[in-house]
Rosetta silent file (secondary structure, phi, psi, omega in degrees, C-alpha in Angstrom):
SEQUENCE: MSAASRVSLLATLGLLVMTAVWGSTFVLIKGVVNRMPVADFLAVRFIVAAVAMFLLFHRHVARLERRQLWRGMVLGAIYGVGQLLQTWGLSLISPSVSGFVTGMYVVFTPILATILLRQRTPAIVWLAVGMATLGLALLSLNGFSVDAGVWLTLVSALLYGLHIVALGQWSRADEAFGLSAVQMAVIAFVCLLATVPHGGPTLPPDRDAWIAVLYMALIAGAGAMLMQTWAQAHLPASRAAIVMTTEPVFAAAFAVAFGSDVLTWRMLCGGGLVLAAMYLVELMPRRADKNKLPAEAVHHEV
SCORE:     score description
SCORE:     0.000 S_00000001
   1 L     0.000  134.184 -177.016    0.025   -0.013   -0.028 S_00000001
   2 L   -72.659  165.494  179.607    1.402    3.436   -0.986 S_00000001
   3 H   -61.561  -39.644 -178.656    1.910    6.230    1.520 S_00000001
   4 H   -67.646  -33.399 -178.598   -1.108    8.153    0.000 S_00000001
   5 H   -74.803  -33.416 -179.770   -3.364    5.117    0.269 S_00000001
   6 H   -70.648  -39.315  176.485   -2.357    4.567    3.986 S_00000001
   7 H   -61.504  -46.654 -174.017   -3.112    8.329    4.763 S_00000001
   8 H   -65.105  -40.665  179.691   -6.389    8.021    2.930 S_00000001
   9 H   -63.393  -42.665 -178.266   -7.350    4.861    4.881 S_00000001
  10 H   -67.786  -36.558  177.187   -6.428    6.534    8.178 S_00000001
  11 H   -66.828  -35.214  175.672   -8.525    9.550    7.298 S_00000001
  12 H   -65.077  -45.869  174.153  -11.481    7.373    6.508 S_00000001
  13 H   -59.845  -42.070 -177.150  -11.109    5.491    9.771 S_00000001
  14 H   -64.961  -39.336  174.094  -10.757    8.694   11.650 S_00000001
  15 H   -63.315  -34.393 -179.684  -14.050   10.034   10.118 S_00000001
  16 H   -66.946  -39.600  174.236  -15.692    6.757   11.011 S_00000001
  17 H   -62.947  -44.649 -178.201  -14.575    7.086   14.671 S_00000001
  18 H   -62.313  -38.435 -178.522  -15.796   10.696   14.713 S_00000001
  19 H   -70.488  -33.158  177.973  -19.184    9.681   13.304 S_00000001
  20 H   -66.471  -39.095  178.211  -19.485    6.944   15.939 S_00000001
  21 H   -60.078  -48.696  179.734  -18.841    9.644   18.662 S_00000001
  22 H   -58.320  -43.878  177.471  -21.539   11.766   17.087 S_00000001
  23 H   -60.951  -28.572 -176.924  -23.941    8.809   17.106 S_00000001
  24 H   -76.941  -12.485 -179.066  -23.289    8.219   20.806 S_00000001
  25 H   -85.215  -12.297 -175.387  -24.582   11.759   21.628 S_00000001
  26 H   -62.421  -42.542 -178.751  -28.200   11.316   20.602 S_00000001
  27 H   -70.645  -37.437  179.788  -29.210    9.593   23.815 S_00000001
  28 H   -69.780  -43.112 -179.802  -27.286   12.166   25.933 S_00000001
  29 H   -58.011  -44.202 -176.982  -28.663   15.180   24.035 S_00000001
  30 H   -58.188  -38.633  177.509  -32.191   13.938   24.512 S_00000001
  31 H   -68.936  -40.122 -177.847  -31.678   13.849   28.227 S_00000001
  32 H   -73.241  -47.019 -175.526  -30.066   17.298   28.538 S_00000001
  33 L   -69.543   -7.726  169.995  -32.390   19.329   26.373 S_00000001
  34 L   -75.980  -10.657 -172.999  -35.312   18.140   28.440 S_00000001
  35 L  -120.861   -5.615  173.773  -33.701   20.138   31.342 S_00000001
  36 L  -155.824  160.028 -179.037  -32.427   23.304   29.569 S_00000001
  37 L   -64.179  144.686 -173.981  -33.206   25.307   26.470 S_00000001
  38 H   -59.727  -47.790 -176.106  -31.710   23.926   23.236 S_00000001
  39 H   -63.138  -36.448  176.523  -29.919   27.139   22.256 S_00000001
  40 H   -64.847  -45.782  173.797  -28.463   27.441   25.737 S_00000001
  41 H   -50.859  -55.278  178.735  -27.206   23.877   25.581 S_00000001
  42 H   -54.925  -47.405 -174.836  -25.525   24.563   22.177 S_00000001
  43 H   -60.225  -50.607 -176.340  -24.030   27.855   23.432 S_00000001
  44 H   -67.793  -37.789  178.273  -22.480   26.307   26.517 S_00000001
  45 H   -61.527  -45.462 -178.729  -21.260   23.176   24.659 S_00000001
  46 H   -80.824  -22.821  172.119  -19.393   25.177   21.985 S_00000001
  47 H   -68.364  -45.149  178.466  -18.078   27.780   24.319 S_00000001
  48 H   -56.443  -45.501  179.881  -16.468   25.077   26.452 S_00000001
  49 H   -61.070  -43.269 -174.169  -15.093   23.461   23.216 S_00000001
  50 H   -66.090  -42.873 -179.058  -13.800   26.778   21.839 S_00000001
  51 H   -65.336  -43.686  178.056  -12.018   27.703   25.112 S_00000001
  52 H   -57.667  -45.788 -177.038  -10.385   24.221   25.285 S_00000001
  53 H   -68.197  -36.325 -177.979   -9.181   24.462   21.680 S_00000001
  54 H   -72.551  -37.045  176.108   -7.773   27.954   22.054 S_00000001
  55 H   -59.671  -36.918 -178.635   -5.887   26.932   25.194 S_00000001
  56 H   -88.485  -28.529 -169.620   -4.309   24.115   23.383 S_00000001
  57 H  -129.235   29.147 -179.627   -3.828   25.522   19.891 S_00000001
  58 H   -65.648  -28.867  177.309   -3.602   29.337   20.205 S_00000001
  59 H   -72.051  -33.131  176.077   -0.140   29.213   18.625 S_00000001
  60 H   -68.446  -30.149  178.620   -1.512   27.352   15.630 S_00000001
  61 H   -69.306  -42.274 -179.217   -4.188   29.996   15.304 S_00000001
  62 H   -64.324  -27.792 -177.060   -1.558   32.762   15.386 S_00000001
  63 L   -85.459   -9.548  178.551    0.335   31.110   12.504 S_00000001
  64 L   -66.809  137.332  174.961   -2.670   31.072   10.239 S_00000001
  65 L   -67.665  159.404 -178.233   -2.549   33.456    7.265 S_00000001
  66 H   -58.090  -41.278 -177.755   -5.341   36.080    7.150 S_00000001
  67 H   -65.376  -37.477  176.733   -7.031   34.276    4.328 S_00000001
  68 H   -67.838  -34.982  176.073   -7.211   31.001    6.327 S_00000001
  69 H   -59.115  -45.272  179.441   -8.552   32.989    9.301 S_00000001
  70 H   -66.180  -43.452  177.941  -11.384   34.303    7.181 S_00000001
  71 H   -57.525  -41.199  174.038  -12.017   30.808    5.790 S_00000001
  72 H   -60.132  -43.054 -179.664  -12.254   29.451    9.294 S_00000001
  73 H   -64.933  -41.280  178.847  -14.753   32.116   10.239 S_00000001
  74 H   -63.629  -42.349 -177.237  -16.885   31.371    7.151 S_00000001
  75 H   -69.151  -41.105  176.581  -16.819   27.623    7.823 S_00000001
  76 H   -62.141  -39.751 -179.114  -17.699   28.171   11.522 S_00000001
  77 H   -69.901  -36.343  177.955  -20.565   30.481   10.637 S_00000001
  78 H   -60.623  -50.171 -176.541  -21.956   27.930    8.096 S_00000001
  79 H   -67.652  -38.298 -179.502  -21.789   25.121   10.640 S_00000001
  80 H   -64.253  -48.850  176.480  -23.148   27.230   13.531 S_00000001
  81 H   -59.070  -40.473  176.276  -26.244   28.338   11.565 S_00000001
  82 H   -58.348  -39.307  178.316  -26.752   24.783   10.444 S_00000001
  83 H   -61.453  -48.017 -179.393  -26.724   23.624   14.046 S_00000001
  84 H   -66.523  -42.128 -178.242  -29.381   26.234   15.055 S_00000001
  85 H   -65.106  -41.172  177.820  -31.644   25.566   12.036 S_00000001
  86 H   -59.890  -41.245 -176.623  -31.464   21.843   12.684 S_00000001
  87 H   -71.975  -39.841  179.188  -32.372   22.289   16.279 S_00000001
  88 H   -69.836  -36.120  175.834  -35.240   24.706   15.648 S_00000001
  89 H   -62.972  -35.696 -177.496  -36.542   22.366   12.942 S_00000001
  90 H   -72.581  -22.794 -179.807  -36.413   19.373   15.329 S_00000001
  91 L   -73.542  -15.661 -175.696  -38.610   21.399   17.800 S_00000001
  92 L  -111.559   -7.428 -178.323  -41.426   21.454   15.073 S_00000001
  93 L  -134.379  167.191  177.435  -41.091   17.837   13.671 S_00000001
  94 L   -73.618  153.517  179.288  -40.593   14.385   14.880 S_00000001
  95 H   -57.411  -35.234 -178.031  -36.983   13.152   15.503 S_00000001
  96 H   -66.010  -43.556  178.549  -37.339   10.404   12.890 S_00000001
  97 H   -67.555  -41.522  177.372  -38.195   12.914   10.120 S_00000001
  98 H   -61.105  -38.076  176.191  -35.507   15.249   11.328 S_00000001
  99 H   -57.000  -48.868  178.889  -32.933   12.505   11.234 S_00000001
 100 H   -65.639  -48.745 -177.903  -33.694   11.632    7.587 S_00000001
 101 H   -60.462  -40.683  175.664  -33.836   15.216    6.420 S_00000001
 102 H   -56.932  -45.269 -178.108  -30.494   16.068    8.137 S_00000001
 103 H   -66.092  -10.430  175.046  -28.942   13.043    6.501 S_00000001
 104 L   -66.928   -5.643  169.689  -29.785   14.508    3.108 S_00000001
 105 H   -58.790  -21.141  177.084  -26.446   16.304    3.254 S_00000001
 106 H   -69.373  -22.719  176.253  -25.105   13.169    1.634 S_00000001
 107 H   -88.541  -40.779 -175.001  -27.116   14.075   -1.483 S_00000001
 108 H   -71.077  -24.753 -177.640  -26.339   17.806   -1.416 S_00000001
 109 H   -62.546  -53.627  177.266  -22.570   17.302   -1.048 S_00000001
 110 H   -65.708  -32.110  175.605  -21.805   15.848   -4.454 S_00000001
 111 H   -63.780  -47.198  178.123  -24.332   18.177   -6.052 S_00000001
 112 H   -60.774  -42.219  176.431  -22.622   21.170   -4.490 S_00000001
 113 H   -60.978  -38.541  177.503  -19.233   19.879   -5.426 S_00000001
 114 H   -62.102  -46.104 -173.112  -20.393   19.492   -9.026 S_00000001
 115 H   -74.066  -51.388 -174.058  -21.903   23.015   -9.163 S_00000001
 116 H   -77.693  -37.768 -171.446  -19.326   24.973   -7.206 S_00000001
 117 H  -105.119   -6.075 -178.345  -16.159   23.151   -7.921 S_00000001
 118 L    61.071   32.240  179.165  -16.831   21.850  -11.414 S_00000001
 119 L   -87.628  142.642  176.604  -15.945   18.396  -10.276 S_00000001
 120 L   -90.843  112.675 -179.355  -17.080   15.360  -12.225 S_00000001
 121 L   -80.546  129.138  179.364  -18.546   13.022   -9.594 S_00000001
 122 L   -60.871  150.934 -176.753  -17.928    9.418  -10.424 S_00000001
 123 H   -59.058  -39.571 -176.649  -21.034    7.240  -11.215 S_00000001
 124 H   -64.643  -21.253  177.720  -20.187    4.987   -8.265 S_00000001
 125 H   -78.601  -36.799  179.849  -20.548    7.862   -5.874 S_00000001
 126 H   -62.694  -41.255  178.539  -24.034    8.741   -7.233 S_00000001
 127 H   -61.106  -46.278  179.356  -24.976    5.005   -6.727 S_00000001
 128 H   -64.556  -33.242  174.276  -23.668    5.151   -3.181 S_00000001
 129 H   -61.218  -45.622  177.747  -25.607    8.398   -2.553 S_00000001
 130 H   -61.334  -43.453  179.914  -28.760    6.672   -3.629 S_00000001
 131 H   -66.206  -44.244  179.096  -28.112    3.606   -1.410 S_00000001
 132 H   -61.185  -39.993  179.479  -27.186    5.825    1.545 S_00000001
 133 H   -63.192  -45.183  179.354  -30.316    7.896    1.108 S_00000001
 134 H   -61.429  -43.677  177.461  -32.511    4.758    1.025 S_00000001
 135 H   -58.527  -47.971  172.168  -30.667    3.484    4.073 S_00000001
 136 H   -54.811  -43.524 -178.768  -31.296    6.701    5.983 S_00000001
 137 H   -63.944  -46.979  177.844  -34.928    6.610    5.127 S_00000001
 138 H   -62.712  -36.083 -179.978  -35.345    3.025    6.486 S_00000001
 139 H   -71.247  -38.743 -163.040  -33.389    4.003    9.640 S_00000001
 140 H  -119.255  -27.221 -168.284  -35.116    7.289   10.424 S_00000001
 141 L   -86.115  125.737  176.395  -38.351    7.919    8.370 S_00000001
 142 L  -141.974   82.195 -169.993  -41.652    7.061    9.883 S_00000001
 143 L    85.130  145.815 -171.007  -44.204    9.259    8.190 S_00000001
 144 L  -146.430  126.926  173.233  -43.409   12.472    6.319 S_00000001
 145 L  -139.678  129.131 -176.896  -45.203   15.829    6.220 S_00000001
 146 L   -85.025  102.416  176.429  -43.694   18.922    4.651 S_00000001
 147 L  -130.381 -167.554 -174.594  -44.088   21.765    7.121 S_00000001
 148 H   -61.572  -40.883  175.116  -41.838   24.586    8.391 S_00000001
 149 H   -55.989  -37.662  177.687  -39.739   22.228   10.437 S_00000001
 150 H   -64.555  -46.748 -178.443  -38.925   20.104    7.471 S_00000001
 151 H   -65.525  -34.889  177.349  -37.809   23.100    5.450 S_00000001
 152 H   -65.571  -43.040 -179.350  -35.667   24.441    8.287 S_00000001
 153 H   -66.355  -38.454  176.055  -33.987   21.076    8.622 S_00000001
 154 H   -61.171  -42.176  175.025  -33.517   20.706    4.864 S_00000001
 155 H   -60.884  -39.643  176.100  -31.742   24.064    4.839 S_00000001
 156 H   -61.263  -39.918 -178.507  -29.483   22.864    7.701 S_00000001
 157 H   -66.142  -40.431  174.410  -28.637   19.751    5.647 S_00000001
 158 H   -62.034  -39.980  179.695  -27.679   22.013    2.660 S_00000001
 159 H   -68.591  -35.808  177.416  -25.441   24.043    4.965 S_00000001
 160 H   -64.430  -42.323  177.885  -23.784   20.826    6.274 S_00000001
 161 H   -61.273  -44.026  174.710  -23.186   19.792    2.735 S_00000001
 162 H   -58.485  -42.166  179.300  -21.703   23.237    1.959 S_00000001
 163 H   -59.676  -46.752 -175.153  -19.467   22.933    5.035 S_00000001
 164 H   -66.267  -40.036  177.598  -18.133   19.544    3.943 S_00000001
 165 H   -59.821  -51.361 -176.349  -17.401   20.896    0.403 S_00000001
 166 H   -65.625  -41.531 -179.081  -15.740   24.051    1.610 S_00000001
 167 H   -64.929  -37.138 -179.949  -13.736   22.243    4.267 S_00000001
 168 H   -66.974  -29.767  177.402  -12.521   19.757    1.763 S_00000001
 169 H   -81.993  -29.484 -168.065  -11.231   22.623   -0.434 S_00000001
 170 H  -108.553  -14.835 -178.896   -9.687   24.880    2.285 S_00000001
 171 L   -72.745  133.913  173.202   -8.433   22.340    4.837 S_00000001
 172 L  -124.785  133.066 -175.522   -4.622   21.664    4.989 S_00000001
 173 H   -48.882  -46.201 -176.480   -3.199   18.969    7.181 S_00000001
 174 H   -74.977   -6.828  176.864   -0.634   21.249    8.735 S_00000001
 175 H  -112.741   12.022 -173.651   -3.246   23.890    9.530 S_00000001
 176 H   -60.728  -37.763 -175.752   -5.941   21.508   10.931 S_00000001
 177 H   -73.851  -42.380  178.552   -5.518   22.531   14.556 S_00000001
 178 H   -68.377  -48.082  179.707   -5.649   26.290   13.962 S_00000001
 179 H   -63.917  -36.879  179.509   -8.471   26.137   11.421 S_00000001
 180 H   -64.902  -45.307 -176.651  -10.566   23.861   13.839 S_00000001
 181 H   -58.938  -44.395 -175.499  -10.071   26.382   16.793 S_00000001
 182 H   -66.187  -46.170  178.468  -11.249   29.287   14.635 S_00000001
 183 H   -59.530  -40.066 -177.777  -14.325   27.408   13.481 S_00000001
 184 H   -67.722  -36.714 -177.915  -15.234   26.332   17.013 S_00000001
 185 H   -67.982  -37.237  178.211  -14.979   29.882   18.256 S_00000001
 186 H   -70.816  -38.741  175.225  -17.306   31.166   15.535 S_00000001
 187 H   -61.959  -39.954  179.536  -19.844   28.326   16.088 S_00000001
 188 H   -64.513  -40.823  179.913  -19.877   29.246   19.810 S_00000001
 189 H   -64.263  -40.150  179.631  -20.516   32.887   18.882 S_00000001
 190 H   -64.246  -43.917 -179.095  -23.359   32.072   16.553 S_00000001
 191 H   -69.111  -33.938  176.093  -25.013   29.878   19.127 S_00000001
 192 H   -64.520  -37.380  175.265  -24.463   32.480   21.818 S_00000001
 193 H   -59.668  -35.058 -176.888  -26.261   35.021   19.690 S_00000001
 194 H   -68.307  -16.737 -179.082  -29.253   32.739   19.544 S_00000001
 195 L   -88.960  -12.467 -176.602  -29.582   33.016   23.398 S_00000001
 196 H   -53.315  -48.734 -177.496  -29.730   36.820   23.340 S_00000001
 197 H   -54.692  -29.813  175.510  -33.513   37.107   22.971 S_00000001
 198 H  -110.218   29.041  168.493  -34.069   35.375   26.323 S_00000001
 199 L    93.485    9.989 -177.540  -31.233   37.062   28.200 S_00000001
 200 L    99.008  168.419 -172.491  -28.224   34.800   27.494 S_00000001
 201 L   -77.081  146.137  172.219  -27.460   31.189   28.151 S_00000001
 202 L  -101.011  152.954 -174.669  -28.300   29.323   31.358 S_00000001
 203 L   -86.140  155.698  175.744  -25.866   26.768   32.740 S_00000001
 204 L   -52.674  137.782 -169.478  -26.525   23.007   32.878 S_00000001
 205 L   -71.169  -24.672 -172.675  -28.801   22.331   35.971 S_00000001
 206 L  -149.441 -176.319 -175.960  -26.907   19.402   37.668 S_00000001
 207 H   -65.977  -44.623  178.433  -23.798   17.212   37.626 S_00000001
 208 H   -53.834  -47.699  178.817  -25.177   14.710   35.158 S_00000001
 209 H   -57.294  -50.364  177.068  -26.011   17.500   32.718 S_00000001
 210 H   -55.693  -44.368 -177.430  -22.483   18.931   33.098 S_00000001
 211 H   -61.944  -44.424  179.710  -20.839   15.586   32.485 S_00000001
 212 H   -62.126  -50.168  179.669  -22.944   15.177   29.236 S_00000001
 213 H   -54.639  -47.763 -179.187  -22.174   18.729   28.126 S_00000001
 214 H   -66.257  -40.312  174.077  -18.461   18.327   28.709 S_00000001
 215 H   -59.439  -42.450  178.593  -18.366   15.051   26.756 S_00000001
 216 H   -75.721  -23.094  175.704  -20.162   16.646   23.891 S_00000001
 217 H   -80.826  -44.690 -172.271  -18.021   19.756   24.015 S_00000001
 218 H   -88.846  -41.846  178.653  -14.604   18.118   24.289 S_00000001
 219 H   -88.542  -60.074 -175.088  -15.021   14.747   22.559 S_00000001
 220 H   -78.738  -13.376  178.814  -17.952   15.108   20.191 S_00000001
 221 H   -97.282  -79.168 -172.981  -17.240   18.879   19.704 S_00000001
 222 H   -66.834  -42.980 -175.125  -13.577   19.952   19.761 S_00000001
 223 H   -63.290  -50.427 -172.623  -12.225   16.344   19.133 S_00000001
 224 H   -60.841  -45.762 -179.425  -14.638   15.657   16.315 S_00000001
 225 H   -60.627  -42.413  176.095  -13.899   19.027   14.606 S_00000001
 226 H   -58.408  -46.451 -178.300  -10.151   18.345   14.738 S_00000001
 227 H   -65.028  -41.921 -179.812  -10.601   14.958   13.231 S_00000001
 228 H   -65.330  -46.499  179.211  -12.952   16.157   10.504 S_00000001
 229 H   -61.852  -38.510  177.746  -10.730   19.035    9.522 S_00000001
 230 H   -72.268  -41.613 -175.911   -7.609   16.804    9.333 S_00000001
 231 H   -66.996  -32.960 -176.094   -9.379   13.936    7.567 S_00000001
 232 L   -86.288   -1.894  168.411  -10.945   16.178    4.874 S_00000001
 233 L   -73.230  -14.577 -177.110   -7.456   17.535    4.025 S_00000001
 234 L  -122.991    2.237  179.655   -6.981   14.031    2.541 S_00000001
 235 L  -130.277  146.048  175.911  -10.355   13.052    1.297 S_00000001
 236 L   -70.063  149.554 -173.035  -12.784   14.322   -1.415 S_00000001
 237 H   -60.249  -41.173 -177.584  -15.903   15.885   -0.012 S_00000001
 238 H   -64.939  -36.532  179.930  -18.328   13.361   -1.567 S_00000001
 239 H   -66.127  -47.327 -177.139  -16.416   10.410   -0.094 S_00000001
 240 H   -58.461  -44.652  178.556  -16.304   12.132    3.310 S_00000001
 241 H   -58.522  -43.429 -179.577  -20.046   12.685    3.199 S_00000001
 242 H   -63.233  -40.061  178.812  -20.804    9.026    2.475 S_00000001
 243 H   -60.461  -45.102 -177.815  -18.572    7.929    5.326 S_00000001
 244 H   -68.511  -14.832  178.526  -20.473   10.322    7.689 S_00000001
 245 L   -70.618   -5.862  173.497  -23.855    8.804    6.766 S_00000001
 246 L   -69.635   -7.566 -177.048  -22.968    6.064    9.303 S_00000001
 247 H   -56.487  -47.756 -178.616  -24.053    8.493   12.059 S_00000001
 248 H   -66.819  -27.300  176.540  -27.643    7.213   12.197 S_00000001
 249 H   -60.743  -52.497  178.374  -26.314    3.597   12.143 S_00000001
 250 H   -60.607  -40.707 -177.198  -24.242    4.364   15.257 S_00000001
 251 H   -62.128  -44.421  179.775  -27.112    6.323   16.811 S_00000001
 252 H   -68.001  -38.775  175.410  -29.386    3.367   16.386 S_00000001
 253 H   -61.917  -45.579  179.213  -26.780    0.975   17.759 S_00000001
 254 H   -67.155  -37.563  179.433  -26.239    3.106   20.944 S_00000001
 255 H   -60.145  -44.854  179.277  -30.051    3.484   21.340 S_00000001
 256 H   -67.969  -43.153 -178.140  -30.457   -0.265   21.295 S_00000001
 257 H   -61.031  -38.743 -178.958  -27.438   -0.877   23.555 S_00000001
 258 L   -85.882   -2.652  177.014  -28.766    1.614   26.222 S_00000001
 259 L    85.766   10.024 -179.624  -32.294    0.260   26.031 S_00000001
 260 L   -91.083   -6.898  177.756  -33.965    3.276   24.577 S_00000001
 261 L  -151.505  169.597 -178.483  -34.926    1.522   21.361 S_00000001
 262 L  -120.514  149.630  178.402  -35.368   -2.077   20.066 S_00000001
 263 L   -70.166  130.461 -179.196  -33.661   -3.745   17.134 S_00000001
 264 L  -129.132  165.487 -178.256  -35.831   -3.874   14.016 S_00000001
 265 H   -66.232  -32.313  177.148  -35.618   -5.104   10.478 S_00000001
 266 H   -61.204  -41.795  179.154  -35.526   -1.365    9.358 S_00000001
 267 H   -65.383  -41.496 -177.178  -32.386   -0.787   11.464 S_00000001
 268 H   -70.346  -43.287 -178.000  -30.704   -3.870   10.023 S_00000001
 269 H   -70.571  -43.443  176.686  -31.643   -3.153    6.410 S_00000001
 270 H   -62.537  -49.051 -179.744  -30.999    0.625    6.703 S_00000001
 271 H   -65.189  -34.861  177.459  -27.694    0.133    8.421 S_00000001
 272 H   -63.219  -43.048  176.320  -26.658   -2.505    5.816 S_00000001
 273 H   -59.784  -48.043  178.142  -27.391   -0.153    3.010 S_00000001
 274 H   -60.241  -46.268  175.518  -25.307    2.689    4.483 S_00000001
 275 H   -63.144  -38.303  174.000  -22.478    0.372    5.143 S_00000001
 276 H   -58.102  -39.965  177.980  -22.737   -0.982    1.598 S_00000001
 277 H   -69.398  -31.452  174.537  -22.514    2.545    0.277 S_00000001
 278 H   -64.114  -41.203  179.717  -19.347    3.148    2.310 S_00000001
 279 H   -59.890  -40.546 -178.312  -17.940   -0.032    0.735 S_00000001
 280 H   -57.911  -51.908 -171.435  -18.653    1.232   -2.755 S_00000001
 281 H   -83.533  -17.132 -175.843  -16.813    4.451   -2.347 S_00000001
 282 H  -103.951  -42.725 -173.346  -13.965    3.286   -0.085 S_00000001
 283 L   -96.443  -39.473 -170.986  -13.089   -0.289   -0.990 S_00000001
 284 H   -63.921  -43.981 -179.624  -14.230   -1.034   -4.562 S_00000001
 285 H   -61.239  -26.293  176.197  -12.019    1.638   -6.235 S_00000001
 286 H   -65.196  -45.969 -179.643   -9.028    0.147   -4.448 S_00000001
 287 H   -68.401  -24.112 -178.770   -9.708   -3.327   -5.796 S_00000001
 288 L   -85.853   -2.249 -173.264  -10.304   -1.862   -9.289 S_00000001
 289 L   -85.315   82.369 -176.661   -6.979   -0.035   -9.216 S_00000001
 290 L   -75.566  -20.080 -178.178   -5.108   -2.133  -11.693 S_00000001
 291 L   -98.959   12.321  177.311   -2.518    0.452  -12.501 S_00000001
 292 L    57.721   33.882  169.363   -1.364    0.879   -8.859 S_00000001
 293 L   -70.468  153.030  178.421   -2.472    4.444   -8.750 S_00000001
 294 L   -62.288  152.750  179.492   -2.737    6.105   -5.396 S_00000001
 295 H   -53.128  -42.846 -176.062   -6.250    5.946   -3.873 S_00000001
 296 H   -64.737  -26.533  179.117   -6.686    9.674   -4.116 S_00000001
 297 H   -67.868  -31.431  179.191   -6.062    9.572   -7.941 S_00000001
 298 H   -73.251  -38.676 -171.482   -9.099    7.284   -8.223 S_00000001
 299 H   -88.102  -23.428 -178.593  -11.435    9.437   -6.102 S_00000001
 300 L   -89.061   71.041  173.758  -10.320   12.914   -7.339 S_00000001
 301 L   -92.886  110.183 -170.449  -11.970   12.811  -10.738 S_00000001
 302 L  -112.585    0.000    0.000  -12.273   16.384  -11.960 S_00000001
């Protein structure tokens, strides 16, 4: 295996671990937001994450060029607004519909890459997008009605897709720490602004809530942002989006493991389709690589 292939594989595995961490937060978030406002929870979570990242990586931020600072701010604003829209949408629709509509970023990502970057998306990626979309529907969709919450969540999915595309273009491996810290600071600022109408954020009400918030701030927030920024310096946006569709698979697995849900045929079939989509974009091109080209040469078809 070439050096490029090894880095690509590590980036894919890193994204997979990050997505598993995200999937683990669904049960925790459900418990916390029942005891404090959603915007307040997001503000506290991302403020803690931003402070931690700046304490660790302030020198990396200082070394960023002005252009990368602005890019980090744009990326953070996109992601922060996406978080708020997704949460507001969730307050108006059922979680199952919200999960499916949010997962539509896997469809938006290759479309945006084609439109904005003039990339030619390989046919195998479009096949994987279709499989992942069907898998997400089986995992999450239980009735569908188009109302304001659906449209808000759909816009958030579009923003997540835009974030993935832009991060794939702007992220550099040697700048991942600094760029991640800038993004996190802007996400925290955007979420903090959302608490202004009711007088600013309230703190978590008890120890259990604080433990959950710290886990989601430091592991699922700061840690995940670092991993995504580094990994996307080595992966095309469409491929990264397919890998991240495993989030509802992990969410379902954790829900079953902790007793908040039961295993169903829809979970098995939907999870299988998402994993099959990952196989198509990650493993099949490697096996078809007869000319010993690096993995990135196969996936970066422009």
